[in-house]
C-alpha positions as a Python dict, from the first residue, in 0.01 Angstrom:
ca = {
    (1, 'M'): (0, 0, 0),
    (2, 'N'): (118, 358, -41),
    (3, 'A'): (150, 627, 213),
    (4, 'A'): (-217, 777, 149),
    (5, 'E'): (-374, 432, 202),
    (6, 'L'): (-157, 380, 525),
    (7, 'D'): (-280, 695, 640),
    (8, 'L'): (-637, 667, 576),
    (9, 'V'): (-598, 317, 760),
    (10, 'E'): (-472, 478, 1051),
    (11, 'R'): (-706, 758, 1047),
    (12, 'V'): (-972, 503, 1069),
    (13, 'H'): (-819, 293, 1324),
    (14, 'A'): (-831, 645, 1547),
    (15, 'L'): (-1189, 696, 1479),
    (16, 'A'): (-1275, 327, 1555),
    (17, 'L'): (-1113, 332, 1881),
    (18, 'G'): (-1222, 688, 1941),
    (19, 'G'): (-1592, 641, 1937),
    (20, 'F'): (-1746, 377, 1706),
    (21, 'A'): (-1704, 98, 1993),
    (22, 'E'): (-1831, 329, 2242),
    (23, 'R'): (-2159, 409, 2022),
    (24, 'A'): (-2191, 53, 1893),
    (25, 'A'): (-2385, -84, 2188),
    (26, 'A'): (-2649, 190, 2181),
    (27, 'S'): (-2687, 187, 1821),
    (28, 'D'): (-2770, -197, 1819),
    (29, 'R'): (-3004, -133, 2135),
    (30, 'D'): (-3195, 153, 1960),
    (31, 'R'): (-3164, -11, 1623),
    (32, 'A'): (-3054, 295, 1485),
    (33, 'F'): (-2849, 381, 1156),
    (34, 'P'): (-2485, 483, 1261),
    (35, 'A'): (-2504, 824, 1112),
    (36, 'R'): (-2242, 982, 1304),
    (37, 'N'): (-1984, 713, 1227),
    (38, 'I'): (-2072, 720, 857),
    (39, 'D'): (-2016, 1125, 860),
    (40, 'E'): (-1684, 1078, 1012),
    (41, 'L'): (-1589, 810, 740),
    (42, 'R'): (-1718, 1027, 496),
    (43, 'T'): (-1512, 1334, 626),
    (44, 'L'): (-1199, 1114, 553),
    (45, 'G'): (-1324, 1032, 201),
    (46, 'V'): (-1389, 659, 312),
    (47, 'T'): (-1738, 656, 140),
    (48, 'A'): (-1560, 763, -206),
    (49, 'M'): (-1226, 510, -149),
    (50, 'L'): (-1308, 294, -442),
    (51, 'L'): (-1427, 565, -690),
    (52, 'D'): (-1205, 710, -975),
    (53, 'A'): (-1049, 1031, -892),
    (54, 'R'): (-1259, 1184, -1193),
    (55, 'Y'): (-1579, 1134, -977),
    (56, 'G'): (-1364, 1286, -668),
    (57, 'G'): (-1297, 941, -553),
    (58, 'L'): (-975, 821, -386),
    (59, 'G'): (-932, 569, -659),
    (60, 'M'): (-779, 296, -405),
    (61, 'G'): (-807, -63, -445),
    (62, 'P'): (-900, -373, -250),
    (63, 'E'): (-603, -401, 14),
    (64, 'P'): (-669, -83, 178),
    (65, 'L'): (-1049, -142, 157),
    (66, 'V'): (-1017, -477, 334),
    (67, 'R'): (-762, -315, 605),
    (68, 'V'): (-1031, -16, 650),
    (69, 'M'): (-1337, -244, 698),
    (70, 'E'): (-1141, -460, 934),
    (71, 'E'): (-1085, -136, 1148),
    (72, 'I'): (-1444, -34, 1122),
    (73, 'A'): (-1580, -406, 1187),
    (74, 'W'): (-1361, -464, 1501),
    (75, 'A'): (-1538, -158, 1649),
    (76, 'D'): (-1893, -152, 1515),
    (77, 'G'): (-2022, -426, 1287),
    (78, 'S'): (-2327, -218, 1199),
    (79, 'T'): (-2105, 67, 1044),
    (80, 'A'): (-1920, -170, 871),
    (81, 'V'): (-2239, -369, 716),
    (82, 'A'): (-2368, -19, 595),
    (83, 'L'): (-2040, 99, 452),
    (84, 'N'): (-2010, -218, 276),
    (85, 'M'): (-2372, -206, 126),
    (86, 'H'): (-2277, 180, -11),
    (87, 'L'): (-1923, 78, -139),
    (88, 'L'): (-2029, -227, -297),
    (89, 'I'): (-2326, -54, -494),
    (90, 'A'): (-2114, 236, -568),
    (91, 'H'): (-1836, 31, -711),
    (92, 'F'): (-2071, -173, -921),
    (93, 'L'): (-2191, 144, -1076),
    (94, 'S'): (-1873, 252, -1187),
    (95, 'F'): (-1834, -61, -1401),
    (96, 'L'): (-2203, -78, -1537),
    (97, 'P'): (-2241, 68, -1890),
    (98, 'M'): (-2304, 449, -1830),
    (99, 'F'): (-2673, 530, -1838),
    (100, 'A'): (-2821, 861, -1801),
    (101, 'H'): (-2741, 1070, -1524),
    (102, 'G'): (-2506, 799, -1415),
    (103, 'E'): (-2171, 1018, -1425),
    (104, 'G'): (-2370, 1249, -1204),
    (105, 'V'): (-2468, 981, -935),
    (106, 'L'): (-2093, 891, -930),
    (107, 'A'): (-1979, 1254, -885),
    (108, 'D'): (-2230, 1308, -609),
    (109, 'M'): (-2075, 1022, -434),
    (110, 'G'): (-1744, 1112, -473),
    (111, 'R'): (-1748, 1488, -446),
    (112, 'N'): (-2034, 1526, -205),
    (113, 'G'): (-2035, 1209, 16),
    (114, 'A'): (-2394, 1091, -124),
    (115, 'L'): (-2460, 732, -14),
    (116, 'I'): (-2647, 471, -203),
    (117, 'C'): (-2776, 114, -107),
    (118, 'G'): (-2859, -159, -352),
    (119, 'P'): (-3229, -258, -287),
    (120, 'G'): (-3147, -624, -357),
    (121, 'S'): (-3144, -794, -32),
    (122, 'V'): (-3385, -1043, 112),
    (123, 'P'): (-3381, -1268, 432),
    (124, 'T'): (-3183, -1546, 323),
    (125, 'G'): (-3469, -1789, 484),
    (126, 'D'): (-3702, -1660, 207),
    (127, 'L'): (-3462, -1685, -79),
    (128, 'D'): (-3487, -1973, -335),
    (129, 'N'): (-3143, -1956, -486),
    (130, 'R'): (-3253, -2137, -792),
    (131, 'K'): (-3439, -1809, -907),
    (132, 'S'): (-3170, -1537, -767),
    (133, 'G'): (-3008, -1331, -1001),
    (134, 'F'): (-3031, -950, -1139),
    (135, 'T'): (-3147, -855, -1492),
    (136, 'F'): (-3051, -494, -1629),
    (137, 'S'): (-3261, -313, -1892),
    (138, 'E'): (-3256, 12, -2049),
    (139, 'Q'): (-3603, 209, -2050),
    (140, 'G'): (-3556, 530, -2212),
    (141, 'D'): (-3292, 727, -2001),
    (142, 'E'): (-3322, 498, -1704),
    (143, 'L'): (-3142, 177, -1617),
    (144, 'I'): (-3354, -67, -1453),
    (145, 'V'): (-3190, -315, -1233),
    (146, 'N'): (-3425, -607, -1108),
    (147, 'G'): (-3394, -936, -911),
    (148, 'K'): (-3339, -1118, -595),
    (149, 'A'): (-3020, -1189, -392),
    (150, 'G'): (-2953, -1312, -57),
    (151, 'F'): (-2797, -1132, 224),
    (152, 'A'): (-2721, -1186, 591),
    (153, 'S'): (-2593, -923, 798),
    (154, 'M'): (-2605, -1176, 1115),
    (155, 'S'): (-2789, -865, 1289),
    (156, 'E'): (-2983, -1135, 1491),
    (157, 'G'): (-2640, -1219, 1676),
    (158, 'A'): (-2583, -839, 1743),
    (159, 'T'): (-2738, -854, 2078),
}
């Protein structure tokens, strides 16, 4: 990893020790989105760490991503899951054929810290994986993503 990537990991480590772990129990108990944690990560550029610099991202690769997620997850699993869902979809979007407003969406995430989450999760027990998968279709100036996929956050075990 380069110096900027190592610095980011260290800064996330300090955030995790400085407040994420302390707030984790309250967020779990209250079933609250860890907004303060995400805001602090956004300030560091973590929410745009995988996006290309042309969109305002940090253009980082898999190793710093894994190290950052490790630091976050150690302190607060809910923050790690929320960030992971955003980063996963943000990264996917950057590889899809560009659609109307797509570059604007990526720039909004990279430059303004906008968040996105893929609406593609269902309880694993309700999923027949023989029928899972996604389809993509263009309808005018919109890209329609449809389908089912499984996702397990282990939230039942967070107590």
